[in-house]
C-alpha positions as CSV (number, residue, x, y, z in Angstrom):
1,M,91.5,106.7,117.2
2,P,91.0,106.9,113.4
3,K,94.0,107.4,111.1
4,Y,93.9,109.9,108.2
5,V,95.8,110.9,105.1
6,I,95.9,114.6,104.5
7,E,96.8,116.0,101.1
8,R,98.3,119.4,101.3
9,D,98.6,121.2,97.9
10,I,101.8,123.2,98.2
11,P,103.3,124.2,94.8
12,G,107.0,123.5,94.7
13,A,106.9,121.3,97.9
14,G,109.5,119.0,96.4
15,Q,111.9,121.9,96.1
16,L,111.6,123.1,99.7
17,S,114.9,123.4,101.4
18,E,115.9,121.3,104.4
19,R,115.6,124.5,106.4
20,D,112.0,125.0,105.2
21,L,111.1,121.5,106.0
22,I,112.5,121.7,109.5
23,A,110.5,125.0,110.1
24,I,107.3,123.3,108.9
25,S,108.0,120.3,111.1
26,I,108.7,122.5,114.2
27,K,105.4,124.4,113.6
28,S,103.5,121.2,113.1
29,R,104.9,119.6,116.3
30,K,104.0,122.8,118.3
31,V,100.4,122.7,117.1
32,V,100.2,118.9,117.7
33,A,101.4,119.5,121.3
34,E,98.7,122.2,121.7
35,L,96.0,119.7,120.5
36,A,97.3,116.6,122.4
37,P,96.1,114.1,123.0
38,H,93.5,114.6,120.3
39,V,96.0,114.6,117.3
40,Q,99.2,112.7,116.6
41,W,101.4,113.2,113.6
42,L,102.9,110.0,112.3
43,Q,104.8,110.9,109.1
44,S,104.7,112.9,105.9
45,Y,105.7,112.4,102.3
46,V,106.9,115.3,100.2
47,T,106.3,115.1,96.5
48,G,106.5,117.7,93.6
49,D,103.5,119.9,94.6
50,R,102.0,118.1,97.6
51,I,102.8,116.9,101.0
52,Y,100.9,113.8,102.1
53,C,100.6,113.6,105.9
54,V,99.5,110.6,108.0
55,Y,97.8,111.6,111.3
56,I,95.9,109.9,114.0
57,A,93.0,112.1,115.3
58,E,89.7,111.9,117.1
59,N,88.0,113.3,114.0
60,E,88.4,115.4,110.8
61,D,87.6,118.5,112.8
62,Q,90.8,118.0,114.8
63,I,92.8,117.7,111.5
64,R,91.2,120.9,110.3
65,E,92.0,122.7,113.5
66,H,95.7,121.6,113.2
67,A,95.8,123.0,109.7
68,K,94.2,126.2,110.8
69,R,96.5,126.8,113.7
70,G,99.6,125.8,111.7
71,G,98.7,127.8,108.6
72,F,98.8,124.6,106.5
73,P,96.4,123.7,103.7
74,A,94.4,120.5,104.2
75,N,92.9,120.2,100.7
76,R,91.8,116.6,101.2
77,I,91.3,114.6,104.3
78,S,90.7,110.9,103.9
79,A,90.0,108.4,106.7
80,I,92.1,105.3,106.3
81,A,89.9,102.2,106.1
82,T,92.6,99.7,106.4
83,I,96.3,99.3,105.7
84,I,97.9,96.7,103.4
85,D,101.5,95.9,102.6
86,P,103.4,93.0,100.9
87,T,102.7,90.7,103.8
88,T,99.0,91.0,103.1
89,A,99.5,88.7,100.1
90,E,100.8,86.0,102.5
91,R,97.5,85.7,104.2
92,T,95.2,82.9,103.1
93,A,91.6,83.6,102.5
94,A,89.3,82.0,105.0
């Protein structure tokens, strides 16, 4: 299944309490369970005014459905074309 990055604009996200983040996580997991096996949440990154989430899903519509059911914004959904990391530099060009 394709992998996606979802940008969620949430003013003050970086100031959310641990309790708030736990509540968001619980809600997200509940909705993922309802949508299984079509959606899988891998991880999220909390910044100042955004949360960036990485999901595996059959398509963008499944991501939008997760956001709708969970009451989360999904301001931008981007399909991940490929993943690189520091070890990518160790490959030799063919």
